[in-house]
C-alpha positions in Angstrom: 21.0 -71.5 81.6 20.4 -67.5 81.9 16.7 -68.3 83.5 16.9 -65.5 85.8 17.9 -63.0 83.1 14.5 -64.1 80.9 12.6 -64.2 84.1 13.7 -60.6 84.4 13.5 -59.4 81.4 10.0 -60.3 80.9 9.4 -58.3 84.2 11.0 -55.1 82.6 8.8 -55.4 79.5 6.7 -52.3 79.9 6.9 -49.0 78.5 7.7 -47.5 82.2 10.8 -49.5 82.5 11.9 -48.7 79.0 11.4 -44.8 80.0 13.5 -45.8 83.0 16.0 -47.4 81.0 16.6 -44.8 78.4 17.7 -42.3 81.1 20.8 -44.3 81.9 24.0 -42.0 81.9 27.1 -42.8 79.9 30.4 -41.4 80.5 34.0 -41.7 78.8 37.4 -41.2 80.2 40.0 -41.1 77.2 43.8 -41.4 77.6 45.7 -40.1 74.6 49.7 -39.4 74.7 51.2 -36.5 73.4 54.2 -37.3 71.0 56.0 -35.4 68.6 55.1 -36.1 64.8 58.4 -38.1 64.0 58.0 -40.1 67.3 58.8 -39.7 71.1 57.3 -38.5 74.0 56.6 -35.0 74.4 58.5 -33.2 77.2 56.6 -29.9 76.7 54.2 -29.1 79.6 50.6 -29.6 79.7 49.4 -26.9 77.5 48.3 -23.5 79.2 45.2 -23.1 76.7 43.6 -26.5 77.9 43.6 -25.2 81.7 44.7 -26.6 84.9 44.7 -30.3 84.9 44.0 -30.1 88.6 40.7 -28.4 88.4 39.6 -28.9 84.6 36.5 -31.0 84.5 37.3 -32.4 81.1 40.9 -32.2 80.2 43.5 -33.6 83.0 46.6 -35.6 82.9 47.1 -39.2 83.8 50.9 -40.6 85.1 52.4 -38.2 82.8 52.3 -34.3 81.9 52.4 -35.6 78.3 49.1 -38.4 79.0 46.1 -36.3 78.5 43.2 -37.8 79.8 39.4 -36.4 78.3 36.5 -36.8 80.4 32.7 -36.4 79.1 30.5 -35.4 81.7 27.6 -38.0 82.0 25.4 -38.2 78.9 22.0 -39.8 78.0 23.2 -41.4 75.2 25.9 -42.9 73.1 25.7 -40.3 70.3 26.0 -37.5 72.8 29.1 -38.8 74.4 30.5 -39.6 70.9 29.9 -35.8 70.4 31.2 -34.5 73.3 34.5 -36.5 73.3 34.6 -35.3 69.7 34.5 -31.2 71.1 37.1 -32.0 73.7 39.5 -33.6 71.1 38.9 -31.0 68.4 39.1 -28.2 71.4 42.7 -29.5 72.5 43.9 -30.2 68.9 43.1 -26.3 68.4 45.5 -25.7 71.1 48.4 -28.1 70.2 51.4 -26.7 68.6 54.0 -29.5 66.7 52.6 -32.5 68.6 50.0 -35.2 68.1 47.9 -37.4 70.2 48.8 -40.9 69.6 46.3 -43.1 68.3 47.1 -46.4 69.8 47.0 -47.8 73.9 50.6 -48.8 74.0 53.0 -46.0 73.7 55.3 -44.7 70.9 59.3 -44.7 71.2 59.9 -44.7 74.6 63.7 -43.2 75.2 64.4 -44.6 78.9 62.4 -44.1 81.9 63.7 -40.6 82.3 61.8 -39.7 79.0 58.5 -39.7 80.5 57.8 -36.5 82.7 55.5 -37.3 85.8 52.5 -35.0 86.0 52.5 -31.7 87.8 49.5 -30.1 88.8 50.8 -26.7 91.0 52.1 -25.9 94.3 49.3 -26.8 96.3 49.2 -29.9 98.8 46.7 -31.5 96.8 48.9 -31.3 93.5 51.8 -32.5 95.3 49.9 -35.5 96.5 48.9 -36.3 93.1 52.7 -35.9 91.8 54.1 -37.8 94.9 51.6 -40.8 94.2 52.7 -40.8 90.5 56.2 -41.0 91.4 55.6 -44.1 93.8 53.8 -45.7 90.8 56.7 -45.3 88.5 59.4 -46.6 91.1 57.1 -49.4 92.0 56.2 -50.7 88.2 58.3 -48.8 86.2 56.7 -45.4 84.2 56.8 -47.3 80.9 54.0 -49.2 82.2 52.2 -46.0 83.4 52.0 -44.5 80.0 49.6 -47.1 78.5 46.5 -45.6 77.6 42.8 -46.9 77.1 39.2 -45.9 77.3 37.3 -46.3 80.4 33.5 -46.7 80.2 31.3 -45.0 83.0 27.6 -46.2 83.4 24.9 -45.9 85.7 21.2 -46.6 85.8 18.8 -43.8 86.5 17.0 -43.2 89.6 13.6 -44.0 88.3 14.9 -47.4 87.0 16.3 -48.2 90.6 12.8 -47.1 92.0 10.9 -49.7 90.1 13.2 -52.1 89.8 13.8 -52.9 93.6 9.9 -53.6 94.3 9.9 -55.8 91.3 12.3 -58.3 92.8 10.4 -57.7 96.1 13.6 -56.2 98.0 12.7 -53.7 101.0 16.4 -52.9 101.8 17.1 -49.0 102.0 17.3 -48.0 98.4 21.1 -47.1 98.4 22.0 -50.7 99.8 19.7 -52.4 97.3 21.4 -50.0 94.5 25.0 -50.8 95.7 24.2 -54.7 96.1 23.0 -54.8 92.5 26.0 -52.9 91.2 28.3 -55.4 93.0 26.6 -58.1 91.5 27.0 -56.4 88.2 30.9 -56.1 88.5 31.0 -59.7 89.7 29.6 -60.6 86.3 31.9 -57.8 84.2 34.6 -59.9 85.9 33.4 -63.2 84.9 32.5 -62.3 81.5 35.2 -59.6 81.0 37.7 -61.4 79.1 34.9 -60.8 75.7 35.7 -57.0 75.7 39.6 -57.6 75.0 38.8 -60.4 72.4 36.0 -58.1 70.7 37.9 -54.5 71.1 41.4 -55.3 72.0 43.5 -53.3 69.6 47.2 -53.8 71.0 48.3 -57.2 69.4 52.0 -55.6 69.0 54.3 -53.0 70.7 57.4 -51.0 70.0 60.5 -53.0 71.4 61.5 -49.6 73.2 58.7 -50.1 75.3 60.7 -53.3 76.9 63.8 -51.7 77.0 65.9 -54.4 76.4 64.0 -56.8 78.8 63.8 -60.5 78.3 60.7 -61.5 76.4 58.3 -64.3 75.2 56.9 -62.1 72.6 57.7 -63.0 69.3 59.7 -60.4 67.0 57.9 -58.8 64.0 59.9 -56.5 62.6 63.6 -54.9 63.7 61.6 -52.6 66.1 58.1 -54.6 66.9 57.1 -57.3 69.1 53.6 -58.9 68.6 51.7 -62.1 69.5 50.3 -63.5 66.2 47.0 -64.1 68.0 47.2 -61.3 70.3 44.1 -59.1 71.0 45.4 -56.8 73.9 48.9 -57.1 75.2 47.8 -53.9 77.1 45.9 -56.0 79.5 48.6 -59.2 79.4 51.5 -59.9 81.2 53.6 -56.9 80.1 50.9 -54.3 81.2 50.5 -52.6 84.4 49.3 -55.5 87.3 49.4 -55.8 90.9 52.2 -58.0 90.8 52.4 -58.2 94.8 49.1 -59.7 95.4 50.2 -63.2 95.7 53.3 -62.5 98.0 51.0 -60.3 100.3 47.6 -62.4 99.9 45.5 -59.4 99.5 42.8 -59.0 96.9 39.8 -57.1 96.3 36.9 -59.1 97.6 33.5 -58.0 95.4 31.3 -60.0 97.5 29.6 -56.8 98.7 30.3 -53.3 99.2 31.6 -53.7 102.6 33.9 -56.5 101.9 35.0 -54.4 98.8 35.9 -51.5 101.0 37.5 -53.6 103.7 39.7 -55.2 101.2 40.7 -51.5 100.0 41.2 -50.2 103.3 43.5 -53.0 104.2 45.7 -53.0 101.1 46.1 -49.2 101.6 47.1 -49.9 105.8 49.4 -52.8 105.0 53.2 -52.2 104.8 55.1 -54.1 102.5 58.6 -54.7 102.8 59.8 -54.2 99.0 58.3 -50.6 99.2 59.7 -49.4 102.3 63.3 -50.2 100.7 62.3 -47.2 98.3 61.9 -44.9 101.1 58.8 -42.6 101.6 60.4 -39.1 102.4 63.8 -38.9 101.1 65.2 -35.7 102.4 62.6 -33.0 101.1 61.2 -34.9 98.5 58.3 -37.9 98.9 58.9 -41.0 96.9 55.9 -42.4 97.3 52.7 -41.6 99.5 53.6 -44.3 102.0 55.2 -47.8 101.7 52.1 -49.7 101.9 51.0 -52.4 99.2 48.5 -49.7 97.7 49.3 -46.1 98.3 45.8 -45.2 97.5 42.8 -47.4 96.2 43.5 -45.8 92.7 46.7 -47.8 92.4 44.5 -51.0 92.1 44.3 -52.6 88.9 40.9 -53.7 87.8 39.5 -54.0 85.0 36.2 -52.8 86.7 35.6 -50.5 89.5 32.3 -49.7 91.4 32.5 -45.7 91.6 31.1 -43.0 93.8 31.3 -39.4 93.2 34.2 -37.7 95.5 33.3 -34.9 97.8 36.8 -32.5 98.1 39.4 -34.9 99.3 37.8 -37.8 100.0 39.3 -41.3 99.6 37.7 -43.4 97.3 36.8 -46.4 100.0 35.4 -43.4 102.1 32.9 -42.2 99.7 31.8 -45.9 98.9 31.3 -46.5 102.5 29.4 -43.3 103.0 27.2 -43.0 99.9 27.2 -46.4 98.2 27.9 -47.4 94.5 26.8 -44.4 92.2 28.2 -46.2 88.9 30.8 -48.6 87.4 33.9 -48.3 85.3 35.1 -50.8 83.0 38.6 -50.2 82.1 39.6 -52.9 79.9 38.6 -51.2 76.3 41.8 -50.1 74.4 42.0 -47.0 72.5 40.7 -48.0 68.7 43.3 -46.8 66.3 40.8 -47.1 63.4 38.4 -44.1 64.6 39.7 -40.6 65.5 37.6 -40.8 68.6 39.6 -43.8 70.0 36.3 -45.6 70.6 33.0 -46.2 68.0 29.3 -45.8 68.3 28.8 -49.8 67.7 31.5 -50.5 70.7 29.5 -48.2 73.0 26.0 -49.8 72.2 27.4 -53.3 72.8 28.8 -52.3 76.6 25.7 -50.8 77.4 23.8 -54.3 76.5 26.7 -55.9 78.2 25.9 -53.8 81.5 22.6 -54.5 81.5 23.0 -58.4 80.7 25.3 -58.4 83.7 23.0 -56.5 85.8 19.9 -58.8 85.0 22.2 -62.4 84.8 22.5 -64.2 88.0 25.6 -63.2 90.1 26.6 -65.4 92.9 29.6 -64.5 94.7 33.6 -65.2 93.6 35.3 -68.4 94.9 38.9 -67.9 95.4 39.0 -70.8 92.6 36.6 -68.5 90.2 38.9 -65.3 90.9 42.1 -67.2 89.5 40.1 -68.6 86.8 38.7 -65.0 85.7 42.4 -63.8 86.0 43.8 -66.9 83.8 41.1 -66.2 81.2 41.9 -62.6 81.1 45.7 -62.9 80.3 44.9 -66.0 78.0 42.7 -64.0 76.0 45.0 -61.0 75.5 47.8 -63.0 74.5 46.1 -65.5 72.6 42.2 -64.8 72.0 42.2 -65.2 68.1 44.2 -68.6 68.3 41.5 -71.4 66.5 40.3 -73.7 69.0 41.2 -71.9 72.0 39.5 -73.3 75.3 38.9 -71.1 78.6 37.9 -72.4 82.0 34.1 -72.1 82.7 34.0 -73.5 86.3 35.6 -76.7 86.7 35.5 -77.3 82.6 36.8 -76.2 79.6 34.9 -74.2 76.9 35.9 -73.0 73.4 36.1 -69.4 73.5 33.9 -69.3 70.3 31.2 -71.1 71.9 31.2 -69.2 75.2 31.1 -66.0 73.2 28.5 -66.9 70.7 26.5 -68.5 73.8 26.9 -65.2 75.4 26.3 -62.8 72.6 23.0 -64.7 71.7 21.7 -64.6 75.2 22.5 -60.6 75.0 20.1 -60.4 72.0 16.7 -60.0 73.8 18.9 -57.4 76.3 19.5 -55.4 73.2 16.1 -55.8 71.8 14.9 -54.3 75.0 17.2 -51.3 75.0 16.1 -50.7 71.1 12.7 -50.4 72.3 13.7 -47.8 75.0 15.6 -45.8 72.8 13.7 -46.1 69.9 16.2 -47.1 67.4 17.8 -50.6 66.0 21.4 -49.9 67.4 21.9 -51.9 70.3 20.8 -55.5 68.3 22.7 -54.6 65.2 25.7 -54.0 67.7 25.2 -57.5 69.0 25.1 -59.1 65.6 28.1 -57.3 64.7 30.1 -58.5 67.5 28.8 -62.1 66.8 30.0 -61.9 63.5 33.7 -61.0 65.2 33.3 -64.1 66.9 32.7 -66.4 64.1 35.6 -64.3 61.9 38.4 -63.3 64.3 39.8 -61.2 61.1 37.2 -58.9 61.8 38.2 -57.7 65.0 40.5 -54.6 65.8 43.7 -56.7 66.6 43.5 -58.8 63.5 43.0 -55.8 61.4 45.9 -53.9 63.1 48.0 -57.0 62.1 47.1 -57.2 58.5 47.7 -53.5 57.9 51.0 -53.7 59.3 51.8 -56.8 57.3 50.2 -55.3 54.0 52.0 -52.1 54.3 55.2 -53.4 55.6 55.3 -51.2 58.9 56.0 -52.0 62.2 53.9 -51.1 65.1 55.2 -47.7 65.3 54.9 -46.5 61.9 51.7 -48.0 61.5 50.4 -46.2 65.2 52.3 -43.0 63.5 50.2 -43.0 60.2 46.8 -43.7 62.0 47.8 -41.0 64.4 48.4 -38.3 61.8 45.0 -39.4 59.9 43.4 -38.6 62.9 45.2 -35.1 63.4 44.1 -34.1 60.0 40.7 -35.6 61.2 40.5 -32.5 63.8 42.3 -30.2 62.0 39.8 -30.1 59.0 36.9 -30.3 61.6 35.1 -27.4 62.4 34.2 -26.5 65.9 31.2 -24.1 66.8 32.1 -20.8 68.0 30.2 -21.5 71.2 31.7 -24.7 71.8 35.1 -22.8 71.7 33.9 -20.0 74.0 32.8 -22.9 76.4 36.3 -24.6 76.7 38.3 -21.4 76.8 36.2 -20.1 79.7 36.3 -23.8 81.1 40.2 -23.3 81.0 40.4 -19.8 82.7 37.9 -20.8 85.6 40.5 -24.0 86.1 43.2 -22.0 86.4 41.6 -19.6 88.5 40.7 -22.4 91.0 44.0 -23.4 90.8 45.4 -20.9 92.3 42.7 -20.3 94.7 43.1 -23.7 96.5 47.2 -22.8 96.4 46.2 -19.6 98.3 44.0 -21.3 100.7 46.5 -24.0 101.8 47.4 -23.4 105.3 49.0 -26.5 106.4 52.0 -28.3 105.7 52.1 -31.4 103.1 53.0 -33.5 105.9 50.0 -32.6 107.5 47.8 -32.7 104.9 48.8 -36.2 104.0 48.3 -37.4 107.5 44.7 -36.0 107.5 43.9 -37.5 104.2 45.0 -41.0 105.3 43.4 -40.5 108.9 39.8 -39.9 107.5 37.1 -42.4 108.0 
């Protein structure tokens, strides 16, 4: 086992490759719900001082006006990306009145669907499309599902790495074709081993009862205002989270065999009508309820823990960008917001995720059969709900294997990958991060999910009061944490430019929204 990994690692053990690996890029997207200090989702608009969420490159919104999304640029190191996220959060806290950012993935007190305001982006066609898409998500899945927050980890290997790696494998395809093929292999392995992320980093073992709004549930009662599961790691990724629940009915699921197969499966889903969504209606009166009545309105609606990505140009569809220019980076979407760190994620987690990315690239990655796809889904939900249960078994192929055995096997296989990254980056952080996660494999009480439940019991507090306490701690961290003047000016200037850009887009709109939408979906 792991023979191909070992062979490839031996080929990479040169100073040239170490230099190429050190040039990889890391980016983060962190979602943070704006709430009132006493609880409840903020009803106020996106703060003007933050800039325009339509055009600001680093401060935008996700589903709700209250769900801020903080986006770092691609960074050269873990330290740099943490600092970038720190700067963004510091700036937005300087411009936040009587509100705090919620410290966990699962939302706070949800006073019904109408308490979750849709994000607004202005009057332009692009802005109307964003809001209509979100209205559709709310009608299809419920608005509460859409304000679950996460941290997305974006990763790309350098051009220098790919140019050196391709001849090493004896491949003579066009370089971008080779890169896309390798990234798709990485994606398949991230899906195979993806259950490891919620086990190690899951931080949503409990939820406010208001989130379920009186619906029947198999979750246990922790106290008067909290549901939980005793061995849960990430309820966000489990049955109560946002999922594409029409897949089995329609028979459409993303295919990761190749970039062509992936694009084709996405385009099929956004072009195939679904009767349940047709009942909602598309344009009712003058208002779009959703962008279309198809299985997916757009590709972004497809929930997956990992996505192959390409940088979009203009109003380009994601599948079009992938078809034209191939894969540029991979987005891992299964990381919960870490309530124990003001940033929402820490450097130890990021070093481990970087090791996981390289491990998944170098390890053998055959195509996924239908049975393996089903197993991947089963393992993920099982770990989300019961990941810390003693003796828990997962499925690997046709056999069962204990989570502890499989996780320790994977972490041990990652050790030489971590050592390579340590040499490349002249540090010891990568090997240390793997050792740290291996400790959590053998002692589940070290995981964030276990720590959260332990603190809730120790302080005799439900999920809401625990999350509120951590949110206020983070608030005080940033309120007492200086931001240099040059960085303040940078963000103020970026906010001003983003508002000017939004106005420019609105002025330059010369076609109706109906025509704009038709043009978008007609693009090949």
